[in-house]
FIKOLZA-1660 file (N, C-alpha, C; in steps of 0.1 Angstrom, whole numbers, plus 5000, padded with zeros to 4 digits):
% residues 170
   i   px   py   pz ch aa at
   1 7072 7331 8497  A  M  N
   1 7068 7328 8484  A  M CA
   1 7087 7325 8480  A  M  C
   2 7096 7329 8482  A  K  N
   2 7105 7324 8480  A  K CA
   2 7108 7309 8480  A  K  C
   3 7101 7305 8492  A  Y  N
   3 7103 7292 8496  A  Y CA
   3 7094 7283 8489  A  Y  C
   4 7084 7288 8482  A  L  N
   4 7076 7280 8473  A  L CA
   4 7084 7276 8462  A  L  C
   5 7093 7286 8456  A  F  N
   5 7102 7286 8447  A  F CA
   5 7113 7273 8446  A  F  C
   6 7114 7273 8459  A  I  N
   6 7124 7262 8460  A  I CA
   6 7117 7246 8466  A  I  C
   7 7109 7248 8469  A  I  N
   7 7097 7238 8471  A  I CA
   7 7096 7230 8460  A  I  C
   8 7087 7236 8451  A  L  N
   8 7078 7234 8444  A  L CA
   8 7086 7226 8430  A  L  C
   9 7101 7228 8429  A  P  N
   9 7106 7217 8423  A  P CA
   9 7105 7204 8424  A  P  C
  10 7112 7202 8436  A  F  N
  10 7110 7188 8444  A  F CA
  10 7098 7182 8445  A  F  C
  11 7083 7187 8448  A  V  N
  11 7074 7183 8445  A  V CA
  11 7068 7178 8434  A  V  C
  12 7070 7181 8424  A  V  N
  12 7069 7184 8409  A  V CA
  12 7080 7168 8404  A  V  C
  13 7095 7168 8409  A  C  N
  13 7099 7158 8407  A  C CA
  13 7098 7143 8416  A  C  C
  14 7091 7149 8426  A  L  N
  14 7084 7137 8434  A  L CA
  14 7076 7128 8426  A  L  C
  15 7066 7136 8421  A  V  N
  15 7053 7131 8416  A  V CA
  15 7057 7130 8403  A  V  C
  16 7065 7134 8394  A  R  N
  16 7069 7129 8381  A  R CA
  16 7076 7116 8379  A  R  C
  17 7090 7116 8391  A  C  N
  17 7102 7107 8394  A  C CA
  17 7094 7095 8397  A  C  C
  18 7089 7094 8403  A  I  N
  18 7083 7078 8411  A  I CA
  18 7080 7075 8401  A  I  C
  19 7075 7075 8398  A  K  N
  19 7064 7067 8388  A  K CA
  19 7066 7072 8372  A  K  C
  20 7064 7061 8363  A  P  N
  20 7065 7065 8349  A  P CA
  20 7054 7069 8347  A  P  C
  21 7051 7079 8337  A  P  N
  21 7039 7083 8331  A  P CA
  21 7033 7072 8323  A  P  C
  22 7024 7063 8332  A  Y  N
  22 7017 7056 8318  A  Y CA
  22 7003 7062 8318  A  Y  C
  23 6999 7061 8308  A  R  N
  23 6985 7066 8307  A  R CA
  23 6976 7056 8296  A  R  C
  24 6963 7057 8302  A  V  N
  24 6954 7045 8290  A  V CA
  24 6952 7048 8276  A  V  C
  25 6951 7046 8266  A  C  N
  25 6953 7044 8253  A  C CA
  25 6943 7056 8249  A  C  C
  26 6930 7051 8255  A  D  N
  26 6919 7063 8255  A  D CA
  26 6910 7068 8271  A  D  C
  27 6914 7081 8267  A  P  N
  27 6910 7085 8286  A  P CA
  27 6895 7081 8289  A  P  C
  28 6887 7085 8277  A  S  N
  28 6874 7077 8278  A  S CA
  28 6872 7062 8282  A  S  C
  29 6881 7054 8281  A  A  N
  29 6884 7038 8280  A  A CA
  29 6892 7036 8295  A  A  C
  30 6888 7043 8306  A  L  N
  30 6894 7041 8318  A  L CA
  30 6884 7032 8324  A  L  C
  31 6870 7042 8321  A  H  N
  31 6858 7030 8323  A  H CA
  31 6847 7031 8314  A  H  C
  32 6853 7019 8303  A  S  N
  32 6851 7015 8292  A  S CA
  32 6840 7006 8292  A  S  C
  33 6829 7006 8280  A  K  N
  33 6819 6998 8281  A  K CA
  33 6824 6980 8280  A  K  C
  34 6839 6978 8284  A  T  N
  34 6843 6961 8284  A  T CA
  34 6852 6960 8297  A  T  C
  35 6860 6974 8301  A  G  N
  35 6865 6969 8315  A  G CA
  35 6868 6983 8322  A  G  C
  36 6868 6983 8334  A  D  N
  36 6872 6992 8343  A  D CA
  36 6886 6990 8350  A  D  C
  37 6899 6997 8344  A  L  N
  37 6909 6997 8352  A  L CA
  37 6914 7005 8365  A  L  C
  38 6914 6995 8375  A  E  N
  38 6915 6995 8390  A  E CA
  38 6931 7002 8392  A  E  C
  39 6943 6992 8390  A  S  N
  39 6954 6998 8391  A  S CA
  39 6963 6991 8379  A  S  C
  40 6975 6997 8382  A  I  N
  40 6986 6992 8369  A  I CA
  40 6998 6991 8378  A  I  C
  41 7006 6980 8372  A  N  N
  41 7022 6986 8381  A  N CA
  41 7031 6976 8370  A  N  C
  42 7042 6989 8364  A  V  N
  42 7051 6981 8355  A  V CA
  42 7062 6978 8361  A  V  C
  43 7070 6969 8360  A  E  N
  43 7083 6970 8367  A  E CA
  43 7097 6969 8361  A  E  C
  44 7103 6984 8356  A  C  N
  44 7108 6983 8349  A  C CA
  44 7125 6989 8359  A  C  C
  45 7139 6990 8352  A  S  N
  45 7147 6989 8354  A  S CA
  45 7153 7004 8361  A  S  C
  46 7143 7016 8360  A  G  N
  46 7147 7028 8368  A  G CA
  46 7143 7035 8354  A  G  C
  47 7140 7053 8357  A  L  N
  47 7135 7057 8350  A  L CA
  47 7148 7068 8340  A  L  C
  48 7147 7068 8331  A  S  N
  48 7156 7076 8323  A  S CA
  48 7158 7089 8327  A  S  C
  49 7161 7099 8316  A  K  N
  49 7163 7114 8321  A  K CA
  49 7153 7118 8317  A  K  C
  50 7142 7111 8306  A  T  N
  50 7133 7120 8304  A  T CA
  50 7120 7112 8307  A  T  C
  51 7120 7104 8320  A  H  N
  51 7108 7099 8326  A  H CA
  51 7105 7087 8323  A  H  C
  52 7110 7082 8311  A  D  N
  52 7105 7070 8306  A  D CA
  52 7109 7062 8310  A  D  C
  53 7103 7047 8314  A  C  N
  53 7106 7033 8319  A  C CA
  53 7116 7030 8308  A  C  C
  54 7128 7028 8317  A  N  N
  54 7139 7018 8310  A  N CA
  54 7136 7003 8307  A  N  C
  55 7138 7001 8298  A  L  N
  55 7136 6983 8293  A  L CA
  55 7149 6982 8290  A  L  C
  56 7158 6974 8300  A  Q  N
  56 7172 6966 8295  A  Q CA
  56 7172 6957 8287  A  Q  C
  57 7178 6956 8280  A  R  N
  57 7182 6947 8267  A  R CA
  57 7186 6933 8276  A  R  C
  58 7181 6921 8273  A  G  N
  58 7181 6909 8274  A  G CA
  58 7177 6907 8291  A  G  C
  59 7164 6913 8293  A  T  N
  59 7158 6912 8305  A  T CA
  59 7142 6909 8306  A  T  C
  60 7137 6906 8315  A  N  N
  60 7121 6908 8311  A  N CA
  60 7115 6917 8320  A  N  C
  61 7105 6926 8313  A  V  N
  61 7100 6935 8321  A  V CA
  61 7084 6930 8327  A  V  C
  62 7082 6933 8339  A  S  N
  62 7068 6926 8343  A  S CA
  62 7056 6937 8342  A  S  C
  63 7046 6930 8338  A  M  N
  63 7033 6940 8339  A  M CA
  63 7022 6934 8348  A  M  C
  64 7018 6940 8359  A  S  N
  64 7004 6932 8367  A  S CA
  64 6994 6947 8364  A  S  C
  65 6978 6943 8361  A  A  N
  65 6972 6950 8361  A  A CA
  65 6956 6948 8370  A  A  C
  66 6947 6953 8375  A  T  N
  66 6939 6950 8382  A  T CA
  66 6927 6958 8369  A  T  C
  67 6917 6951 8367  A  F  N
  67 6909 6956 8362  A  F CA
  67 6891 6945 8365  A  F  C
  68 6881 6956 8366  A  T  N
  68 6868 6946 8367  A  T CA
  68 6866 6945 8348  A  T  C
  69 6857 6937 8346  A  S  N
  69 6850 6931 8335  A  S CA
  69 6837 6936 8332  A  S  C
  70 6836 6939 8324  A  N  N
  70 6824 6946 8319  A  N CA
  70 6811 6937 8309  A  N  C
  71 6821 6927 8304  A  V  N
  71 6816 6916 8297  A  V CA
  71 6819 6902 8301  A  V  C
  72 6807 6896 8297  A  N  N
  72 6814 6881 8294  A  N CA
  72 6820 6877 8283  A  N  C
  73 6833 6868 8292  A  T  N
  73 6843 6866 8276  A  T CA
  73 6847 6852 8283  A  T  C
  74 6852 6845 8272  A  S  N
  74 6855 6833 8270  A  S CA
  74 6869 6834 8267  A  S  C
  75 6877 6838 8266  A  K  N
  75 6887 6844 8259  A  K CA
  75 6898 6853 8263  A  K  C
  76 6908 6854 8268  A  V  N
  76 6914 6866 8267  A  V CA
  76 6930 6869 8267  A  V  C
  77 6935 6878 8253  A  T  N
  77 6946 6878 8246  A  T CA
  77 6950 6893 8251  A  T  C
  78 6965 6891 8247  A  T  N
  78 6972 6902 8250  A  T CA
  78 6981 6904 8238  A  T  C
  79 6978 6918 8235  A  V  N
  79 6988 6921 8226  A  V CA
  79 6994 6936 8229  A  V  C
  80 7008 6932 8224  A  V  N
  80 7019 6944 8229  A  V CA
  80 7026 6944 8214  A  V  C
  81 7025 6966 8211  A  H  N
  81 7030 6965 8204  A  H CA
  81 7038 6978 8205  A  H  C
  82 7053 6981 8200  A  G  N
  82 7063 6996 8204  A  G CA
  82 7054 7003 8190  A  G  C
  83 7055 7013 8194  A  V  N
  83 7047 7027 8187  A  V CA
  83 7061 7037 8184  A  V  C
  84 7068 7039 8176  A  L  N
  84 7077 7045 8172  A  L CA
  84 7071 7062 8169  A  L  C
  85 7064 7060 8162  A  G  N
  85 7057 7077 8159  A  G CA
  85 7064 7082 8142  A  G  C
  86 7059 7094 8142  A  G  N
  86 7065 7092 8128  A  G CA
  86 7067 7090 8112  A  G  C
  87 7075 7092 8108  A  V  N
  87 7076 7088 8095  A  V CA
  87 7080 7071 8096  A  V  C
  88 7089 7069 8105  A  A  N
  88 7092 7057 8107  A  A CA
  88 7078 7051 8112  A  A  C
  89 7067 7054 8119  A  E  N
  89 7056 7043 8119  A  E CA
  89 7048 7043 8108  A  E  C
  90 7052 7054 8101  A  F  N
  90 7040 7052 8088  A  F CA
  90 7042 7042 8079  A  F  C
  91 7057 7041 8076  A  F  N
  91 7064 7033 8065  A  F CA
  91 7061 7016 8071  A  F  C
  92 7062 7016 8086  A  L  N
  92 7058 7002 8096  A  L CA
  92 7045 6996 8089  A  L  C
  93 7036 7007 8094  A  K  N
  93 7023 7002 8097  A  K CA
  93 7016 7000 8081  A  K  C
  94 7026 7005 8065  A  L  N
  94 7023 7002 8053  A  L CA
  94 7027 6984 8051  A  L  C
  95 7034 6981 8056  A  L  N
  95 7045 6970 8058  A  L CA
  95 7038 6959 8069  A  L  C
  96 7031 6964 8075  A  S  N
  96 7027 6955 8085  A  S CA
  96 7013 6948 8080  A  S  C
  97 7012 6933 8080  A  N  N
  97 6997 6926 8078  A  N CA
  97 6991 6923 8090  A  N  C
  98 6991 6929 8100  A  D  N
  98 6981 6928 8109  A  D CA
  98 6972 6937 8111  A  D  C
  99 6975 6950 8104  A  G  N
  99 6968 6962 8109  A  G CA
  99 6969 6972 8118  A  G  C
 100 6975 6964 8128  A  E  N
 100 6979 6972 8142  A  E CA
 100 6987 6987 8143  A  E  C
 101 6987 6993 8149  A  E  N
 101 6992 6999 8153  A  E CA
 101 7009 6997 8158  A  E  C
 102 7017 7006 8154  A  G  N
 102 7035 6998 8159  A  G CA
 102 7036 6985 8152  A  G  C
 103 7050 6981 8163  A  V  N
 103 7056 6966 8157  A  V CA
 103 7053 6959 8173  A  V  C
 104 7047 6944 8165  A  R  N
 104 7045 6939 8178  A  R CA
 104 7055 6930 8179  A  R  C
 105 7056 6929 8198  A  F  N
 105 7066 6926 8204  A  F CA
 105 7065 6909 8206  A  F  C
 106 7076 6899 8204  A  N  N
 106 7077 6887 8205  A  N CA
 106 7077 6882 8216  A  N  C
 107 7077 6875 8217  A  G  N
 107 7078 6866 8233  A  G CA
 107 7068 6869 8244  A  G  C
 108 7059 6874 8240  A  V  N
 108 7044 6882 8250  A  V CA
 108 7037 6866 8247  A  V  C
 109 7035 6860 8258  A  T  N
 109 7022 6852 8259  A  T CA
 109 7011 6857 8254  A  T  C
 110 7005 6853 8242  A  E  N
 110 6995 6861 8238  A  E CA
 110 6984 6857 8247  A  E  C
 111 6983 6843 8249  A  D  N
 111 6970 6842 8254  A  D CA
 111 6973 6840 8270  A  D  C
 112 6967 6851 8275  A  A  N
 112 6962 6857 8286  A  A CA
 112 6959 6843 8300  A  A  C
 113 6948 6835 8291  A  C  N
 113 6943 6823 8302  A  C CA
 113 6952 6813 8308  A  C  C
 114 6966 6813 8301  A  I  N
 114 6978 6808 8302  A  I CA
 114 6984 6816 8313  A  I  C
 115 6988 6825 8307  A  S  N
 115 7001 6835 8311  A  S CA
 115 6996 6845 8327  A  S  C
 116 6984 6843 8329  A  S  N
 116 6983 6854 8341  A  S CA
 116 6971 6854 8342  A  S  C
 117 6958 6847 8340  A  V  N
 117 6943 6851 8345  A  V CA
 117 6941 6839 8352  A  V  C
 118 6945 6830 8351  A  N  N
 118 6943 6816 8353  A  N CA
 118 6928 6809 8349  A  N  C
 119 6917 6817 8344  A  H  N
 119 6910 6809 8340  A  H CA
 119 6903 6818 8329  A  H  C
 120 6895 6813 8317  A  C  N
 120 6888 6824 8309  A  C CA
 120 6871 6824 8306  A  C  C
 121 6867 6815 8317  A  D  N
 121 6854 6819 8315  A  D CA
 121 6849 6829 8326  A  D  C
 122 6857 6842 8323  A  I  N
 122 6853 6856 8329  A  I CA
 122 6837 6862 8329  A  I  C
 123 6832 6865 8337  A  T  N
 123 6820 6873 8341  A  T CA
 123 6816 6887 8341  A  T  C
 124 6805 6896 8339  A  K  N
 124 6804 6908 8343  A  K CA
 124 6808 6910 8355  A  K  C
 125 6815 6920 8357  A  G  N
 125 6819 6924 8374  A  G CA
 125 6827 6917 8377  A  G  C
 126 6833 6906 8373  A  E  N
 126 6847 6898 8379  A  E CA
 126 6856 6908 8378  A  E  C
 127 6862 6907 8392  A  I  N
 127 6875 6915 8394  A  I CA
 127 6888 6906 8388  A  I  C
 128 6895 6912 8378  A  I  N
 128 6907 6902 8372  A  I CA
 128 6924 6910 8380  A  I  C
 129 6927 6897 8385  A  Q  N
 129 6943 6900 8387  A  Q CA
 129 6948 6895 8371  A  Q  C
 130 6959 6905 8363  A  Y  N
 130 6965 6901 8355  A  Y CA
 130 6980 6905 8357  A  Y  C
 131 6988 6892 8351  A  T  N
 131 7003 6896 8351  A  T CA
 131 7008 6888 8340  A  T  C
 132 7019 6897 8335  A  N  N
 132 7026 6892 8324  A  N CA
 132 7044 6894 8324  A  N  C
 133 7050 6891 8312  A  E  N
 133 7059 6896 8311  A  E CA
 133 7061 6897 8299  A  E  C
 134 7068 6911 8296  A  L  N
 134 7077 6916 8284  A  L CA
 134 7091 6908 8281  A  L  C
 135 7099 6901 8273  A  P  N
 135 7113 6900 8268  A  P CA
 135 7113 6913 8259  A  P  C
 136 7125 6917 8268  A  V  N
 136 7134 6925 8260  A  V CA
 136 7148 6923 8252  A  V  C
 137 7143 6917 8240  A  D  N
 137 7155 6908 8232  A  D CA
 137 7170 6920 8234  A  D  C
 138 7180 6912 8234  A  I  N
 138 7191 6917 8234  A  I CA
 138 7198 6922 8221  A  I  C
 139 7186 6917 8212  A  H  N
 139 7188 6929 8199  A  H CA
 139 7181 6938 8192  A  H  C
 140 7173 6942 8202  A  Y  N
 140 7165 6954 8200  A  Y CA
 140 7170 6964 8201  A  Y  C
 141 7171 6978 8189  A  P  N
 141 7182 6987 8190  A  P CA
 141 7176 6997 8206  A  P  C
 142 7185 7004 8202  A  L  N
 142 7186 7014 8216  A  L CA
 142 7176 7025 8212  A  L  C
 143 7164 7030 8218  A  L  N
 143 7157 7039 8215  A  L CA
 143 7146 7043 8222  A  L  C
 144 7140 7053 8219  A  R  N
 144 7127 7053 8228  A  R CA
 144 7114 7056 8220  A  R  C
 145 7105 7046 8232  A  L  N
 145 7093 7044 8219  A  L CA
 145 7082 7043 8232  A  L  C
 146 7070 7038 8225  A  T  N
 146 7058 7039 8237  A  T CA
 146 7053 7025 8235  A  T  C
 147 7051 7018 8244  A  V  N
 147 7047 7002 8245  A  V CA
 147 7030 7002 8246  A  V  C
 148 7025 7002 8242  A  K  N
 148 7012 6998 8238  A  K CA
 148 7005 6985 8241  A  K  C
 149 6997 6981 8255  A  W  N
 149 7002 6970 8260  A  W CA
 149 6986 6971 8258  A  W  C
 150 6977 6961 8251  A  E  N
 150 6958 6955 8250  A  E CA
 150 6956 6943 8261  A  E  C
 151 6950 6939 8267  A  I  N
 151 6943 6928 8275  A  I CA
 151 6927 6927 8263  A  I  C
 152 6925 6919 8257  A  R  N
 152 6913 6920 8246  A  R CA
 152 6903 6907 8254  A  R  C
 153 6894 6909 8250  A  D  N
 153 6881 6902 8252  A  D CA
 153 6883 6889 8241  A  D  C
 154 6874 6881 8240  A  D  N
 154 6869 6871 8230  A  D CA
 154 6866 6879 8216  A  D  C
 155 6857 6892 8214  A  Q  N
 155 6857 6899 8206  A  Q CA
 155 6862 6909 8201  A  Q  C
 156 6874 6907 8205  A  N  N
 156 6889 6914 8204  A  N CA
 156 6886 6929 8205  A  N  C
 157 6880 6931 8215  A  N  N
 157 6877 6945 8223  A  N CA
 157 6884 6949 8234  A  N  C
 158 6891 6958 8234  A  D  N
 158 6903 6960 8245  A  D CA
 158 6894 6962 8263  A  D  C
 159 6896 6952 8269  A  L  N
 159 6893 6952 8281  A  L CA
 159 6902 6963 8290  A  L  C
 160 6916 6962 8289  A  V  N
 160 6921 6974 8290  A  V CA
 160 6932 6974 8280  A  V  C
 161 6935 6990 8280  A  C  N
 161 6946 6993 8270  A  C CA
 161 6956 7009 8277  A  C  C
 162 6968 7004 8277  A  I  N
 162 6977 7014 8283  A  I CA
 162 6989 7021 8274  A  I  C
 163 6994 7026 8274  A  R  N
 163 7006 7034 8268  A  R CA
 163 7020 7034 8280  A  R  C
 164 7028 7031 8277  A  I  N
 164 7039 7035 8286  A  I CA
 164 7053 7038 8278  A  I  C
 165 7054 7052 8277  A  P  N
 165 7063 7055 8274  A  P CA
 165 7080 7048 8278  A  P  C
 166 7089 7042 8269  A  V  N
 166 7099 7035 8276  A  V CA
 166 7109 7040 8264  A  V  C
 167 7126 7038 8271  A  E  N
 167 7135 7035 8266  A  E CA
 167 7145 7023 8265  A  E  C
 168 7149 7019 8256  A  I  N
 168 7154 7006 8256  A  I CA
 168 7169 7008 8260  A  I  C
 169 7178 7005 8268  A  V  N
 169 7184 7008 8272  A  V CA
 169 7199 6994 8273  A  V  C
 170 7211 6995 8274  A  D  N
 170 7221 6986 8274  A  D CA
 170 7219 6982 8294  A  D  C
% end
């Protein structure tokens, strides 16, 4: 029994420390009417003490996903927001002109047909390999937030939506 107390923390750390805790925006959306997420990979520069993905200012962070489209679509777009939470988020939402949650990250190629999907006449049942980069501007403040990464169809519905807890670092 005493060995359990010695081994258990290492097992928990192994599970928590190797991969940042990505999660789908809506747990029921893992297999939604528009897309089924198969796999996700985010290349971050390391993990912080809080197990967030470190985004180093002045670098690019790459994200790749494999998903199956459950709809026909002629357009695929990428939308990336930083979600701060709390009072700051409330005021930012009031000032936002797009009505979206969080602050939009600049520099992400929104037309996924050009940046990663390679074509945009996607048919229902097609497996899509998606890649894109998030530039982390040198002027971004050092803080913790959640990155909300959405891949949308031509009806502006999410094919894939994930949340990634991050920390912007030097």
